[in-house]
C-alpha positions in Angstrom: -24.2 -21.6 19.5 -24.9 -22.9 16.0 -22.1 -24.0 13.7 -21.2 -21.9 10.7 -22.2 -23.7 7.5 -19.2 -22.1 5.8 -17.1 -24.4 8.0 -18.1 -27.5 6.1 -16.3 -28.8 3.1 -18.6 -30.1 0.3 -17.8 -33.7 1.3 -18.7 -33.0 5.0 -21.9 -31.3 4.0 -22.8 -34.2 1.7 -22.2 -36.7 4.5 -24.2 -34.7 6.9 -27.2 -34.4 4.5 -27.1 -38.2 3.9 -27.2 -38.8 7.6 -30.3 -36.6 7.9 -32.0 -38.6 5.1 -31.5 -35.9 2.5 -30.4 -36.4 -1.1 -26.7 -36.2 -2.0 -27.3 -33.6 -4.7 -28.6 -31.1 -2.2 -25.0 -30.3 -1.1 -24.1 -28.9 -4.5 -27.4 -26.9 -4.6 -26.7 -25.4 -1.1 -23.1 -24.6 -2.1 -24.4 -22.8 -5.2 -26.6 -20.6 -3.0 -23.8 -20.0 -0.5 -20.9 -19.3 -2.8 -22.3 -18.3 -6.2 -25.5 -16.5 -5.3 -24.1 -15.6 -1.9 -27.4 -15.6 0.1 -27.3 -14.6 3.7 -30.4 -16.5 4.8 -31.4 -20.1 4.3 -34.9 -19.1 3.4 -33.6 -17.5 0.2 -32.5 -20.9 -1.1 -35.5 -21.3 -3.4 -35.0 -24.8 -4.8 -34.3 -26.5 -1.4 -37.3 -28.3 0.1 -38.9 -27.1 3.3 -37.7 -30.1 5.4 -34.1 -29.6 4.4 -34.2 -25.8 5.0 -35.6 -26.5 8.5 -32.7 -28.9 9.2 -30.2 -26.3 8.1 -31.9 -23.6 10.2 -31.8 -25.9 13.3 -28.2 -26.9 13.0 -26.3 -24.1 11.2 -26.0 -20.4 10.8 -24.8 -18.4 7.8 -23.8 -15.2 9.6 -21.4 -15.3 12.6 -19.6 -12.0 11.9 -21.0 -8.5 12.3 -19.2 -5.5 10.9 -18.0 -3.2 13.7 -15.7 -0.8 11.9 -14.8 -0.2 8.3 -11.8 2.0 7.5 -11.2 3.1 3.8 -7.8 4.3 2.6 -7.2 6.8 -0.2 -5.4 4.0 -2.1 -8.5 1.7 -2.0 -7.4 -0.5 0.9 -10.3 -1.3 3.2 -9.8 -2.6 6.7 -12.8 -4.4 8.3 -13.2 -5.0 12.0 -15.7 -7.8 12.6 -17.3 -8.8 15.9 -17.8 -12.5 16.3 -20.7 -14.3 18.2 -18.7 -14.4 21.4 -17.9 -10.7 21.3 -14.3 -11.1 20.1 -12.9 -8.8 17.4 -10.9 -9.7 14.3 -9.5 -7.8 11.4 -9.8 -8.5 7.7 -8.2 -6.4 4.9 -9.2 -5.9 1.3 -6.3 -4.7 -1.0 -6.4 -3.7 -4.6 -3.5 -4.6 -6.9 -3.1 -4.5 -10.7 -3.5 -8.3 -10.8 -6.7 -8.3 -8.8 -8.4 -8.0 -5.4 -6.7 -9.7 -2.4 -8.1 -10.3 1.0 -5.9 -10.8 4.1 -7.6 -13.0 6.7 -7.2 -13.6 10.4 -6.9 -17.1 11.8 -6.8 -16.5 15.6 -8.1 -14.1 18.2 -4.8 -12.6 19.3 -1.4 -14.2 18.9 1.0 -16.1 21.2 4.0 -16.0 18.9 5.2 -12.8 20.6 7.2 -11.0 17.8 8.5 -7.9 19.6 7.6 -5.5 16.7 4.1 -6.8 15.8 0.8 -5.2 16.6 -1.0 -8.5 16.2 0.7 -9.9 19.3 -0.2 -6.9 21.5 -3.1 -9.0 22.8 -2.5 -12.7 23.7 -4.3 -15.4 21.9 -7.9 -15.9 23.2 -8.8 -18.7 20.9 -8.5 -20.2 17.4 -11.0 -19.2 14.7 -13.0 -22.2 13.3 -12.9 -22.7 9.6 -16.3 -21.2 9.1 -15.2 -17.9 10.7 -12.2 -17.8 8.4 -14.3 -18.5 5.3 -16.9 -15.9 6.3 -14.3 -13.2 6.3 -13.9 -13.8 2.5 -17.7 -13.9 2.1 -18.2 -10.6 4.0 -15.7 -8.9 1.7 -17.2 -10.4 -1.4 -20.7 -9.3 -0.3 -19.3 -5.8 0.2 -18.0 -5.9 -3.4 -21.4 -7.3 -4.6 -23.2 -4.4 -3.1 -21.0 -1.9 -5.0 -22.3 -3.5 -8.2 -19.1 -3.4 -10.2 -19.0 -7.1 -10.8 -15.7 -7.4 -8.9 -14.6 -10.6 -7.1 -12.0 -11.6 -4.6 -9.2 -13.2 -6.7 -6.4 -13.6 -4.2 -6.1 -14.5 -0.5 -3.2 -14.0 1.9 -3.4 -15.8 5.3 -1.3 -13.1 7.0 -3.8 -11.5 9.5 -3.9 -11.8 13.2 -2.5 -15.1 14.6 -0.2 -17.9 13.4 -2.0 -19.9 10.8 0.0 -23.1 11.4 -0.9 -22.9 15.1 -4.5 -23.4 13.9 -3.6 -26.0 11.3 -6.8 -28.1 11.0 -9.1 -25.1 10.6 -6.7 -23.6 8.1 -6.7 -26.7 5.9 -10.6 -26.9 6.0 -10.7 -23.2 5.0 -8.3 -23.7 2.1 -10.4 -26.6 0.8 -13.6 -24.6 0.8 -12.3 -21.4 -0.9 -10.3 -23.3 -3.4 -13.0 -25.8 -4.4 -14.3 -25.3 -8.0 -17.9 -25.4 -6.7 -17.1 -23.0 -3.9 -15.4 -19.6 -4.3 -13.0 -21.3 -6.9 -10.1 -19.1 -5.9 -7.0 -20.8 -7.5 -4.5 -22.4 -5.1 -1.7 -20.4 -6.7 -3.6 -17.2 -5.8 -3.5 -18.2 -2.1 -0.5 -17.6 0.2 -0.2 -18.8 3.7 2.4 -17.1 6.0 4.1 -18.7 9.0 6.4 -17.3 11.6 8.3 -20.6 11.4 6.7 -23.6 13.0 9.1 -26.0 11.4 7.1 -29.2 12.0 4.0 -27.7 10.5 6.0 -26.5 7.4 6.8 -30.2 6.9 3.2 -31.2 7.4 2.2 -28.5 4.9 4.8 -29.9 2.4 3.1 -33.3 2.6 -0.3 -31.8 1.7 1.1 -31.4 -1.8 -1.0 -28.3 -2.5 -0.3 -25.6 -5.0 -0.9 -23.0 -2.3 2.0 -20.6 -1.8 4.1 -20.5 1.4 5.6 -17.4 2.9 8.1 -17.6 5.8 8.5 -14.6 8.2 12.2 -14.7 8.8 13.1 -11.1 9.7 16.7 -11.9 10.8 19.6 -13.9 9.2 21.1 -15.2 12.5 19.8 -16.9 15.6 21.0 -14.2 18.1 19.2 -11.4 16.3 16.1 -13.5 15.4 15.7 -14.6 19.0 15.9 -11.0 20.1 13.0 -9.9 18.0 11.1 -13.2 17.6 11.0 -15.5 20.6 9.7 -18.4 18.5 13.3 -18.8 17.3 14.1 -20.4 20.7 11.8 -23.3 19.8 12.6 -23.3 16.0 16.1 -21.9 15.4 17.2 -21.0 11.9 19.0 -24.3 11.3 15.8 -26.3 12.0 13.8 -23.8 10.0 16.1 -24.1 6.9 15.9 -27.9 7.1 12.1 -27.7 7.1 12.3 -25.3 4.2 14.6 -27.7 2.3 12.1 -30.5 2.9 9.2 -28.3 1.6 11.2 -27.3 -1.6 12.2 -30.9 -2.2 8.6 -32.1 -1.9 6.9 -29.3 -3.8 9.5 -27.5 -6.0 7.5 -24.3 -5.4 9.0 -20.9 -4.8 8.8 -19.7 -1.1 8.6 -16.0 -0.2 10.9 -15.0 2.6 9.3 -12.0 4.5 11.8 -9.6 6.0 10.6 -6.5 8.0 13.3 -3.9 8.0 13.7 -2.3 11.4 16.0 0.8 11.7 19.4 0.0 13.1 18.3 -3.4 14.2 18.3 -5.8 11.2 18.7 -3.4 8.2 22.5 -3.2 7.8 24.5 -4.4 4.8 26.1 -7.0 7.1 22.7 -8.6 7.7 21.9 -8.5 4.0 25.2 -10.4 3.3 24.3 -13.0 6.0 20.8 -13.4 4.5 22.2 -13.9 1.0 24.6 -16.6 2.4 21.8 -18.3 4.3 19.6 -18.6 1.1 22.4 -19.2 -1.4 21.8 -22.9 -1.9 18.0 -22.3 -2.4 18.1 -18.9 -4.2 16.4 -20.4 -7.3 13.3 -21.2 -5.3 13.2 -18.3 -2.8 12.1 -14.6 -3.1 12.8 -12.1 -0.4 10.1 -9.6 0.3 11.6 -6.6 2.0 8.9 -4.9 4.1 9.3 -1.3 5.4 8.1 -1.3 9.0 4.7 0.2 10.0 5.4 2.0 13.3 3.1 1.0 16.3 2.7 3.3 19.4 3.2 0.3 21.7 6.5 -0.6 20.1 8.3 2.7 20.2 11.7 1.0 20.3 11.3 0.2 16.6 11.4 2.7 13.7 11.1 2.4 9.9 14.4 2.0 8.1 15.6 4.9 6.0 15.1 4.7 2.3 18.9 4.6 1.6 19.3 1.7 4.0 16.4 -0.2 2.4 18.0 0.2 -1.0 21.5 -0.7 0.2 20.0 -4.0 1.7 18.1 -4.6 -1.6 21.2 -4.0 -3.7 23.3 -6.3 -1.6 20.9 -9.2 -2.0 20.7 -8.5 -5.7 24.5 -8.5 -6.1 24.6 -11.9 -4.4 22.0 -13.4 -6.8 19.0 -13.3 -4.4 15.6 -12.5 -6.0 14.0 -9.8 -4.0 11.7 -6.7 -4.0 10.5 -4.0 -1.7 6.8 -4.3 -0.8 4.6 -1.6 -2.0 2.9 0.0 1.0 -0.9 0.1 1.3 -3.3 1.6 3.8 -0.8 4.0 5.3 -3.5 6.5 6.1 -5.6 4.0 8.1 -4.4 1.6 10.9 -1.9 0.0 8.5 -0.2 -2.5 10.9 -2.0 -5.8 11.3 -3.8 -5.9 14.7 -3.6 -2.1 15.2 -7.3 -1.4 14.6 -8.4 -4.3 16.8 -6.1 -3.2 19.7 -7.4 0.4 19.4 -11.0 -0.6 19.4 -10.6 -2.9 22.4 -9.1 0.0 24.3 -12.0 2.3 23.3 -14.5 -0.4 24.5 -12.6 -0.8 27.8 -12.6 3.0 28.3 -16.4 3.2 27.7 -16.9 0.4 30.3 -15.1 2.3 33.1 
């Protein structure tokens, strides 16, 4: 199976071309065709000599993802289900905001973190995506926008799709370097957010990268007992260890971190939990922002329901009164398979039913 050319940073492509006896400047020409002109065949690269094109054809591919399903919401959200070369399915989501167009990308086929409320973890991790497969999700969405002819471009990226990004750290970092590079898609680092369920040692590694990329931490509970109940990863990385890693990140980068908190009815949405969360974040309140997320119900997790509006607002008010910056996330894509991983799970079941 050929390697995706999107998986190479410009330095890696330059090095490879030199090894093949090609000129160094070819790398920038190829990147221009890939990321500015966005061609989908090597043969469309008009100023690349025949020998170089042949080498590219022999060793790489541009297209490794095939669109399987596309769902469009009334609010403009589009959810893509892509089939990869090995037949695995992944989800990618395009969302429209007043500040621009944001794409949520997937980093793994399935997820092993095992959060008890999450649709992404309904299917265990099959494998990591390579960096090219992660980059190509952005390219497929951008090509969709190009076809519409409205001169729109992807301006923001959230790495919050299926999988735990920090469990695929090397490929994640290569992806970030490609999409952020000024000669690539040139998406500003401050317009990119990586979300983690709390791999404390990787938060420290990420802090040492000294990037301007935003970090989001999926916390979802303010104490160990409750967090372990809904997120089994808390056994390996309890809150004390997580907060120490967060302190290290803040000390190194002095950048605001978003704390993701899904509100589950009668589980973690009481005023008491809000008070505990405020206390937990008190010493870092100037560099944290709590994103309160109303739960998207999933058929396979019927034990969880969306919190009532009054409880969401009581939680929000309690945080505010205690000096914690926070907001309630605006919901998008409610009329399609809104929960991350839901569409993929549904499609796999359909495929299995057809095979019987």
